[in-house]
PASEKE-988036 format. One record per residue (C-alpha): residue number from 1; residue in three letters; x, y, z. Coordinates in Angstrom, 3 decimals, decimal comma. Layout:
PASEKE-988036
@k NUM | r ALA | px X | py Y | pz Z
...
***
This chain:
PASEKE-988036
@k 1 | r MET | px 6,782 | py -2,013 | pz 6,838
@k 2 | r SER | px 3,803 | py -2,889 | pz 9,018
@k 3 | r GLU | px 0,894 | py -4,745 | pz 7,430
@k 4 | r MET | px -1,549 | py -3,299 | pz 9,958
@k 5 | r MET | px -0,794 | py 0,431 | pz 9,762
@k 6 | r PHE | px -4,181 | py 2,122 | pz 10,224
@k 7 | r TYR | px -5,858 | py -0,999 | pz 11,643
@k 8 | r GLU | px -6,485 | py -0,598 | pz 15,392
@k 9 | r ARG | px -8,058 | py -3,814 | pz 16,726
@k 10 | r VAL | px -7,731 | py -6,726 | pz 14,307
@k 11 | r VAL | px -9,582 | py -9,960 | pz 15,096
@k 12 | r ALA | px -10,522 | py -13,038 | pz 13,083
@k 13 | r LEU | px -14,095 | py -12,917 | pz 11,811
@k 14 | r ASN | px -16,282 | py -15,480 | pz 13,599
@k 15 | r ASP | px -19,776 | py -16,555 | pz 12,533
@k 16 | r GLN | px -20,871 | py -16,801 | pz 16,169
@k 17 | r THR | px -19,145 | py -13,849 | pz 17,808
@k 18 | r HIS | px -19,998 | py -11,587 | pz 14,861
@k 19 | r ALA | px -23,317 | py -13,187 | pz 13,901
@k 20 | r LYS | px -25,234 | py -9,914 | pz 14,159
@k 21 | r LEU | px -22,513 | py -7,633 | pz 12,855
@k 22 | r LYS | px -23,230 | py -5,373 | pz 9,896
@k 23 | r VAL | px -20,875 | py -3,400 | pz 7,685
@k 24 | r ARG | px -21,236 | py -0,012 | pz 6,024
@k 25 | r PRO | px -18,932 | py 1,366 | pz 3,305
@k 26 | r ALA | px -16,306 | py 3,781 | pz 4,595
@k 27 | r THR | px -17,648 | py 7,298 | pz 4,023
@k 28 | r ASN | px -14,156 | py 8,747 | pz 3,631
@k 29 | r PHE | px -10,467 | py 7,897 | pz 3,886
@k 30 | r ALA | px -9,768 | py 9,653 | pz 7,193
@k 31 | r TYR | px -8,504 | py 6,324 | pz 8,560
@k 32 | r ALA | px -5,535 | py 6,530 | pz 6,163
@k 33 | r ALA | px -4,767 | py 10,236 | pz 6,669
@k 34 | r GLY | px -1,803 | py 9,475 | pz 8,933
@k 35 | r THR | px -0,116 | py 6,933 | pz 6,637
@k 36 | r ASN | px 2,716 | py 8,198 | pz 4,450
@k 37 | r SER | px 3,153 | py 4,994 | pz 2,432
@k 38 | r VAL | px 1,295 | py 1,737 | pz 1,796
@k 39 | r PRO | px 2,367 | py -1,626 | pz 0,356
@k 40 | r LEU | px 1,677 | py -1,977 | pz -3,339
@k 41 | r LEU | px 0,980 | py -5,093 | pz -5,384
@k 42 | r ALA | px 3,036 | py -5,702 | pz -8,514
@k 43 | r SER | px -0,196 | py -5,827 | pz -10,510
@k 44 | r GLU | px -0,927 | py -2,229 | pz -9,457
@k 45 | r PHE | px 2,308 | py -0,681 | pz -10,721
@k 46 | r PHE | px 0,957 | py 0,503 | pz -14,055
@k 47 | r GLU | px -1,993 | py 2,367 | pz -12,514
@k 48 | r ALA | px -0,157 | py 3,602 | pz -9,433
@k 49 | r ALA | px 2,886 | py 4,804 | pz -11,404
@k 50 | r ARG | px 0,776 | py 7,554 | pz -12,956
@k 51 | r GLU | px 0,165 | py 9,208 | pz -9,595
@k 52 | r TYR | px 2,563 | py 8,028 | pz -6,873
@k 53 | r PRO | px 6,313 | py 7,498 | pz -6,512
@k 54 | r ILE | px 6,834 | py 3,730 | pz -6,136
@k 55 | r VAL | px 9,711 | py 2,736 | pz -3,868
@k 56 | r PHE | px 10,857 | py -0,374 | pz -1,999
@k 57 | r ALA | px 10,723 | py -0,560 | pz 1,791
@k 58 | r ARG | px 12,069 | py -3,153 | pz 4,222
@k 59 | r GLY | px 9,678 | py -6,056 | pz 4,812
@k 60 | r GLU | px 9,885 | py -9,225 | pz 6,881
@k 61 | r ALA | px 10,410 | py -11,410 | pz 3,820
@k 62 | r GLY | px 12,439 | py -8,919 | pz 1,784
@k 63 | r PRO | px 11,939 | py -5,644 | pz -0,094
@k 64 | r VAL | px 8,299 | py -4,581 | pz -0,311
@k 65 | r PRO | px 7,099 | py -2,184 | pz -3,043
@k 66 | r ALA | px 5,196 | py 0,772 | pz -1,648
@k 67 | r ALA | px 3,302 | py 3,788 | pz -2,904
@k 68 | r LEU | px 4,834 | py 6,881 | pz -1,298
@k 69 | r LEU | px 1,993 | py 9,100 | pz -0,079
@k 70 | r GLY | px 3,836 | py 11,714 | pz 1,967
@k 71 | r LEU | px 7,237 | py 13,160 | pz 2,828
@k 72 | r ARG | px 6,832 | py 13,180 | pz 6,599
@k 73 | r GLU | px 5,772 | py 10,690 | pz 9,241
@k 74 | r SER | px 2,033 | py 10,432 | pz 9,855
@k 75 | r GLU | px 1,007 | py 12,520 | pz 6,848
@k 76 | r ASN | px -0,827 | py 11,374 | pz 3,733
@k 77 | r LEU | px -0,742 | py 14,139 | pz 1,154
@k 78 | r TYR | px -3,475 | py 12,450 | pz -0,897
@k 79 | r VAL | px -6,144 | py 12,672 | pz 1,818
@k 80 | r ASP | px -7,598 | py 16,145 | pz 2,379
@k 81 | r ALA | px -9,156 | py 17,629 | pz 5,517
@k 82 | r ALA | px -12,575 | py 16,220 | pz 4,577
@k 83 | r GLY | px -11,199 | py 12,691 | pz 4,212
@k 84 | r LYS | px -11,410 | py 12,677 | pz 0,408
@k 85 | r TRP | px -8,737 | py 10,758 | pz -1,522
@k 86 | r ASP | px -7,349 | py 13,277 | pz -3,982
@k 87 | r ALA | px -6,166 | py 10,927 | pz -6,729
@k 88 | r ARG | px -7,804 | py 8,818 | pz -9,397
@k 89 | r TYR | px -6,347 | py 5,489 | pz -8,263
@k 90 | r VAL | px -6,575 | py 4,241 | pz -4,653
@k 91 | r PRO | px -4,171 | py 1,385 | pz -3,740
@k 92 | r ALA | px -5,777 | py -1,989 | pz -2,984
@k 93 | r PHE | px -4,195 | py -2,004 | pz 0,483
@k 94 | r VAL | px -6,337 | py 1,027 | pz 1,326
@k 95 | r ARG | px -9,479 | py -0,221 | pz -0,427
@k 96 | r ARG | px -9,568 | py -3,521 | pz 1,469
@k 97 | r TYR | px -10,250 | py -1,724 | pz 4,777
@k 98 | r PRO | px -11,922 | py -2,561 | pz 7,199
@k 99 | r PHE | px -11,148 | py -6,169 | pz 6,211
@k 100 | r VAL | px -7,653 | py -7,664 | pz 6,246
@k 101 | r PRO | px -6,286 | py -11,152 | pz 5,476
@k 102 | r GLY | px -4,722 | py -13,134 | pz 8,305
@k 103 | r LYS | px -3,113 | py -16,544 | pz 8,825
@k 104 | r GLY | px -4,475 | py -19,389 | pz 10,934
@k 105 | r ALA | px -2,477 | py -21,870 | pz 13,017
@k 106 | r GLN | px -1,960 | py -24,099 | pz 9,970
@k 107 | r GLY | px -1,117 | py -21,213 | pz 7,670
@k 108 | r GLU | px -4,618 | py -21,037 | pz 6,209
@k 109 | r LEU | px -6,070 | py -17,717 | pz 5,082
@k 110 | r LEU | px -8,344 | py -16,055 | pz 7,637
@k 111 | r VAL | px -10,737 | py -13,172 | pz 7,107
@k 112 | r CYS | px -10,062 | py -10,580 | pz 9,771
@k 113 | r ILE | px -11,671 | py -7,230 | pz 10,560
@k 114 | r ASP | px -10,823 | py -4,069 | pz 12,433
@k 115 | r GLU | px -13,345 | py -4,174 | pz 15,268
@k 116 | r ALA | px -12,567 | py -0,532 | pz 16,041
@k 117 | r SER | px -13,725 | py 0,608 | pz 12,596
@k 118 | r GLN | px -16,839 | py 2,770 | pz 12,437
@k 119 | r CYS | px -17,824 | py 0,718 | pz 9,390
@k 120 | r PHE | px -19,103 | py -2,023 | pz 11,708
@k 121 | r GLY | px -22,178 | py -2,030 | pz 13,916
@k 122 | r THR | px -25,312 | py -4,002 | pz 14,676
@k 123 | r LYS | px -27,965 | py -1,499 | pz 13,566
@k 124 | r GLU | px -27,009 | py -0,112 | pz 10,151
@k 125 | r GLY | px -25,413 | py -1,633 | pz 7,069
@k 126 | r GLU | px -25,335 | py -4,972 | pz 5,294
@k 127 | r PRO | px -25,185 | py -8,120 | pz 7,451
@k 128 | r LEU | px -21,991 | py -10,186 | pz 7,334
@k 129 | r PHE | px -23,875 | py -13,412 | pz 8,010
@k 130 | r VAL | px -27,328 | py -14,627 | pz 6,973
@k 131 | r GLU | px -28,558 | py -17,693 | pz 8,825
@k 132 | r GLY | px -25,018 | py -18,495 | pz 9,880
@k 133 | r LYS | px -23,565 | py -18,303 | pz 6,374
@k 134 | r PRO | px -21,537 | py -15,524 | pz 4,704
@k 135 | r SER | px -23,731 | py -12,894 | pz 3,063
@k 136 | r ALA | px -23,200 | py -11,655 | pz -0,486
@k 137 | r GLN | px -21,382 | py -8,642 | pz 0,996
@k 138 | r LEU | px -19,009 | py -10,864 | pz 2,962
@k 139 | r ASP | px -18,507 | py -13,174 | pz -0,037
@k 140 | r HIS | px -17,345 | py -10,151 | pz -2,033
@k 141 | r ALA | px -14,917 | py -9,124 | pz 0,709
@k 142 | r MET | px -13,590 | py -12,679 | pz 1,021
@k 143 | r LYS | px -12,940 | py -12,875 | pz -2,715
@k 144 | r PHE | px -11,117 | py -9,539 | pz -2,655
@k 145 | r LEU | px -8,920 | py -10,657 | pz 0,276
@k 146 | r SER | px -8,133 | py -13,982 | pz -1,395
@k 147 | r GLU | px -7,055 | py -12,252 | pz -4,601
@k 148 | r PHE | px -5,057 | py -9,706 | pz -2,594
@k 149 | r HIS | px -3,313 | py -12,478 | pz -0,639
@k 150 | r GLN | px -2,327 | py -14,338 | pz -3,819
@k 151 | r ALA | px -1,081 | py -11,155 | pz -5,500
@k 152 | r ALA | px 0,921 | py -10,263 | pz -2,379
@k 153 | r ALA | px 2,748 | py -13,603 | pz -2,568
@k 154 | r THR | px 3,677 | py -12,896 | pz -6,193
@k 155 | r THR | px 4,840 | py -9,416 | pz -5,227
@k 156 | r GLU | px 7,120 | py -10,853 | pz -2,525
@k 157 | r LEU | px 8,853 | py -12,893 | pz -5,215
@k 158 | r LEU | px 9,382 | py -9,724 | pz -7,241
@k 159 | r GLY | px 11,130 | py -7,925 | pz -4,395
@k 160 | r ARG | px 13,337 | py -10,896 | pz -3,542
@k 161 | r ARG | px 14,351 | py -11,446 | pz -7,178
@k 162 | r LEU | px 15,345 | py -7,806 | pz -7,639
@k 163 | r GLN | px 17,409 | py -8,084 | pz -4,471
@k 164 | r GLU | px 19,042 | py -11,340 | pz -5,613
@k 165 | r LEU | px 20,048 | py -9,689 | pz -8,886
@k 166 | r GLY | px 21,587 | py -6,795 | pz -6,956
@k 167 | r LEU | px 19,348 | py -4,253 | pz -8,668
@k 168 | r LEU | px 18,193 | py -2,326 | pz -5,597
@k 169 | r ARG | px 20,084 | py 0,609 | pz -4,132
@k 170 | r GLN | px 19,314 | py 2,997 | pz -1,323
@k 171 | r ALA | px 17,279 | py 5,962 | pz -2,522
@k 172 | r ASP | px 19,216 | py 9,207 | pz -2,400
@k 173 | r SER | px 16,540 | py 11,548 | pz -3,709
@k 174 | r LEU | px 16,355 | py 14,943 | pz -2,058
@k 175 | r ALA | px 13,211 | py 17,067 | pz -2,291
@k 176 | r GLN | px 13,266 | py 20,736 | pz -1,426
@k 177 | r LEU | px 10,414 | py 23,208 | pz -0,922
@k 178 | r ASN | px 10,548 | py 26,827 | pz -1,980
@k 179 | r ASP | px 11,261 | py 27,864 | pz 1,617
@k 180 | r GLY | px 14,353 | py 25,638 | pz 1,723
@k 181 | r THR | px 12,846 | py 22,787 | pz 3,764
@k 182 | r GLN | px 14,407 | py 19,495 | pz 2,632
@k 183 | r PHE | px 13,151 | py 15,924 | pz 2,658
@k 184 | r ARG | px 15,430 | py 12,955 | pz 1,975
@k 185 | r LEU | px 14,063 | py 9,472 | pz 1,234
@k 186 | r ASN | px 15,990 | py 7,591 | pz 3,913
@k 187 | r GLY | px 15,402 | py 3,877 | pz 4,506
@k 188 | r LEU | px 13,929 | py 3,299 | pz 1,049
@k 189 | r SER | px 15,318 | py 1,647 | pz -2,074
@k 190 | r VAL | px 14,902 | py 2,041 | pz -5,819
@k 191 | r VAL | px 16,118 | py 0,109 | pz -8,842
@k 192 | r ASP | px 19,597 | py 1,082 | pz -9,983
@k 193 | r GLU | px 19,314 | py 1,817 | pz -13,708
@k 194 | r THR | px 23,040 | py 1,354 | pz -14,299
@k 195 | r LYS | px 22,959 | py -2,166 | pz -12,853
@k 196 | r LEU | px 19,755 | py -2,911 | pz -14,749
@k 197 | r ARG | px 21,431 | py -2,055 | pz -18,055
@k 198 | r ALA | px 24,424 | py -4,209 | pz -17,099
@k 199 | r LEU | px 22,402 | py -7,416 | pz -16,634
@k 200 | r ASP | px 23,434 | py -10,359 | pz -18,779
@k 201 | r ARG | px 21,219 | py -11,552 | pz -21,610
@k 202 | r ASP | px 19,760 | py -14,506 | pz -19,689
@k 203 | r ALA | px 18,662 | py -12,319 | pz -16,763
@k 204 | r VAL | px 17,119 | py -9,767 | pz -19,108
@k 205 | r GLN | px 15,252 | py -12,512 | pz -20,967
@k 206 | r GLU | px 13,950 | py -13,887 | pz -17,669
@k 207 | r LEU | px 12,681 | py -10,491 | pz -16,517
@k 208 | r PHE | px 11,138 | py -9,783 | pz -19,904
@k 209 | r ALA | px 9,419 | py -13,171 | pz -20,162
@k 210 | r ASN | px 7,765 | py -13,042 | pz -16,714
@k 211 | r GLY | px 6,711 | py -9,386 | pz -17,005
@k 212 | r THR | px 9,099 | py -8,079 | pz -14,353
@k 213 | r LEU | px 10,965 | py -5,815 | pz -16,756
@k 214 | r ALA | px 7,798 | py -3,857 | pz -17,588
@k 215 | r VAL | px 7,017 | py -3,526 | pz -13,876
@k 216 | r VAL | px 10,530 | py -2,238 | pz -13,195
@k 217 | r TYR | px 10,226 | py 0,460 | pz -15,843
@k 218 | r ALA | px 6,853 | py 1,500 | pz -14,442
@k 219 | r HIS | px 8,592 | py 1,894 | pz -11,074
@k 220 | r LEU | px 11,398 | py 3,975 | pz -12,579
@k 221 | r MET | px 8,951 | py 6,253 | pz -14,398
@k 222 | r SER | px 6,926 | py 6,690 | pz -11,199
@k 223 | r LEU | px 9,846 | py 8,347 | pz -9,423
@k 224 | r GLY | px 9,061 | py 11,501 | pz -11,372
@k 225 | r ASN | px 5,990 | py 11,843 | pz -9,147
@k 226 | r LEU | px 8,215 | py 12,890 | pz -6,252
@k 227 | r GLY | px 7,730 | py 16,422 | pz -7,526
@k 228 | r THR | px 3,974 | py 15,964 | pz -7,092
@k 229 | r LEU | px 4,500 | py 15,234 | pz -3,390
@k 230 | r VAL | px 6,601 | py 18,364 | pz -3,036
@k 231 | r ASP | px 3,886 | py 20,442 | pz -4,713
@k 232 | r ARG | px 1,189 | py 18,965 | pz -2,480
@k 233 | r LEU | px 3,187 | py 19,664 | pz 0,668
@k 234 | r SER | px 3,903 | py 23,233 | pz -0,450
@k 235 | r LYS | px 0,161 | py 23,872 | pz -0,686
@k 236 | r ARG | px -0,523 | py 22,717 | pz 2,884
@k 237 | r GLY | px 0,875 | py 25,858 | pz 4,443
@k 238 | r PRO | px 3,941 | py 26,643 | pz 6,576
@k 239 | r ALA | px 2,246 | py 25,617 | pz 9,847
@k 240 | r GLU | px 2,163 | py 22,002 | pz 8,694
@k 241 | r LYS | px 5,784 | py 21,763 | pz 7,558
@k 242 | r GLY | px 8,342 | py 20,251 | pz 9,895
@k 243 | r ALA | px 10,522 | py 17,250 | pz 10,573
@k 244 | r LEU | px 12,322 | py 15,281 | pz 7,922
@k 245 | r ARG | px 10,855 | py 12,012 | pz 6,805
@k 246 | r ARG | px 12,446 | py 8,936 | pz 8,464
***
């Protein structure tokens, strides 16, 4: 799963190159309209589980939890034609735009931006730098990215531990519209409830003590939201229905 997705031209923020740059809040979520899933932090499971199916996708370091937003490539069923996000909770991965964390040569955290974003300009918005130092607006963004980066590291551990315990299996869910069109969740994984119930006492105690067990059950409950995706796609009209999801 790509970390850049809807980012077009990512560069490290520089106090000289971007000295006069200003940022405006995104007026809508059109930038995410073509994204059918986004990485999810473990700390978001309880909120996200109320509205999205949570699955596990392939990542560079292991399984990555993701909020499933659509059943086909390049289609986000939670963003309408006007760019409005039609759900109460918006994943942090989406909210951090147009900023994104990066890594420097020594592995240090860098603040990066999407230079192609319409949120940036030199005439309107809040300045990123004031007298060569980060503005209050940039300080806020930097804090958000730092917290996101730390939470992402914790989430990586979650995915790897579930894999080590052999709890993940390939998703075999099949969604079908009223007109017979089918969508299968290929390339994604979910927790196997049978294997979860078969864990030994020590493993269960470990997962309970570190909060993983609660997160896992939030994930399992979230899978009921697959029906919500089917309903949303059904309402988009026959002209927009087509190929199976990857």
